[in-house]
C-alpha positions, 0 to 999 in steps of 0.5 A: 580735771579735763584730761588724763593726758600728762598726769603727774605722780603728785596728783595721782598720789594725792587722789589715792590718799584722799580716796583711801580715807573716803572709801570708808568715811563720809563727811558733811564738810561740803554741805554748802557745795552744789555739783552740776551733772551735765551729761549729753550722752547716756551714762549710768555708773559715772553719773550716779557715782558722782551723785553718790560722791557729792551727797556723801560729802554732804553736798547737793546735785543738780542734774541737767537733762538736754532732752528737756532743755532749751537746747531743743529750742536752739540754744547753743552750748556756750550759753548752756554752759555759762548758765549751768555754771551759775548754779553750782560749784563744779560741773561734770560734763560727758559729751562725745566731742572732746572739744566741747569739754575743752571749750566748756572750761573757757565758758564756765565760771566753775571747775569742769570735770571730764565725765567721758568723751566718746571713745577718746578719754574717760579720765575718772574711769582711768583713775578708779581703774588705776586705784583698783590695781594699786590696792592689789599691787605696787605700781612701781613693781614689774607688772604684766597687764593684758588688755582684752577686747575692743581696744580701739573704742575703749575710752577707759583703756585709753585713759588708764594707759595715760596714767600707766605712763608714769610707771615704766616697769609695767608692761602692757600687752593686748589681745584685741577683738577682730579689727578692734586693735589699738591705733598707731598713735596708741602704739607709739605712746606705749612704745615711748612710755615703756620702750616696748616695740609693737611686736611686744604689745600686740598679743594674739591668741596663738601666742598668749601665755595667760598665766603670766599676767597680773592684771587682765582688763577686759572691755568686750570679747566673745564669751567662750573665748574669755572663759577659756582664757580665765581657766588658765589665769594666775590664782593671784591675778585680778580681773577687771572690766569697766562695764557695761558688760554684754555677755562677754563674761560668764556670771559665774566669774562674779564669785571668783575672788580674782574678779574686781569689776564691782570693786571698781564700781565701789572705788569709783565713788571713792575716787570721785569723792577725792576729785571733788575734795581736790577741786574744792580745797586743794586747788584753792590752796594752790 
């Protein structure tokens, strides 16, 4: 699983079906499998949730630490990936350079999972976010989603937008932080996928009608601004955040039943269990 680009409804439905089962079920079905976690930049939730997923499937995990590896002695990425691929059955890689993950897929003898590429893509985060929305709404219905904060640098938002391209009835709107709005490429993709014009996509605060949104997805924003917005939000909307949080959300919102950010974290384990199942079983049967 290298990218969130060009998703298929079959793949998403299969992953969601597996995640639904695995959210409340553990198994020892994969006790002979080893997952290699190779993170070339800091991660807590992605790394640990993949570990948790693999252990709850009955398997084991090897964690690569670049700071104490022979890369410090000049070993190149190709030899590193080729070596790591001899130790396990699948590998999760996080790297700020997307081309490294694409190249790793060529070097590796085992399947590669994209664990995040800087501000470009975060495919598994996008899937768990989509799954969280799916648990609350029918994705084929008309839904209004508002993305708030640093749109430009959020790999989670970019990947979620990729997956949302399958559901044309969902309308995308944005309230970006100052100078952190979407790129022209993002606007073009959104326009092509759901026939929205740029003026329909960018929502500025003086035009914002917060009570019409079903999903409010935040990355980062000034604290006083978001709390004022949420006081006017729909009672049956959901509020999401990919973490880490840095003061943009008041902690009192944690007890708000609309808040789903810790549910996203829980869903991350279920989705990653589903992805590992898909790699170990479904791909071999195709």
